N, C-alpha and C positions, 0 to 999 in steps of 0.2 A: 730737159724733160723733168717734169714734176714727179716727185716721189710720193708714194702712198705709205703711210705708217699706221701701226696700231699700238695703243697704249693700254696696259692692263696687267692682270695677273698672268701667271704662266699658263693656266688653263685657257684663258681668253686669247692670248697671242699665239698659242700653239696652232690653232686653226689657220691663222693668217700666214704663219710660217709655212705650213703645209701647202697653202694656196700660192706660195711664191712671193709673198710680201717680204722684202728684204729688211726693211726698217721696222723694227719692233722695239718698244721700250717697256721693260718690265717695271711694274709699279704695283705696290700694295696700297690698300685704301689710305693708310696713314701718310704715304709719301706721293700720292697721286698728283697733287697740285704742283709739287716741286718738279716731278717728271714731266708733267704737261708743259711747264714753262721751258724746260730743257728742250723738249721736242719742238716747241714753237720757235726756238732760236735757230733751228736748222733752216737755212735759206732755201734749200732745194725741196723742202717739204710742201706739197700742194694740198694733200688730204690727210687728215688725222682722224682715225677711227677709235672711238672709245665706247665702252659699255655704258648704257644708260644708267644702270644701277650705281656705277662708280661715280658718275657725274652728280648724283644726288648728294654725295658726301664732300664735294668741294665747296669752297666759300662762295657766297653770292657774287662778290666782285669777279671771281674767276669764271663763274657761269656767264656773267654779262660779257666778259672779255671773249669767251668762246662763242657767244652768240653774235657779237659784232665783228669778230675777226674775219678778214677776207682771205688771208694767207697765213697759215693753212686754213682750209675750210674744215670745220669739225663735223663729223658725222657720228651721231649717237645711234647705237644699235641695241636691240634688246626690247624688253617690255612685253606687253601682252600681244596676242595674235591680232587683235583689233587695231592696236597701235601700229604694228608692223604692216598690216593691210593698208591702213590709211597713208603710211609713209611711201609704200610702193606705188600706190595709186597717184599720190601727189608728185612723185618723182617721174614716173614714166607715162602717166595719164591713162593707165589701163588697170582695171580691177582684176588682178590675176586670180583672186579667190572666188570670183563670181561663178556660180555654177550655171550650167546651161539647162538644167532641168526645171 
């Protein structure tokens, strides 16, 4: 069974811990890249969740590795409401924000 993990600050990973995600990796901005590499080394990890704002501060080679990596799959969350809306629509094929009025 593939594990889901979250990487980020204490405030970011707290919500995932509360939701039952067992694998969390604490990382501050200055050591984010190092912690991401450690997480990627976990053979059982299938999905790695990171905050979009933190990804903006890693090196370009790391961003490219995250984009091309198949296992684990990187999921960036955060951003504006419009970005979140388009991600949800692309993922499930339904615009959950669409009003019926």
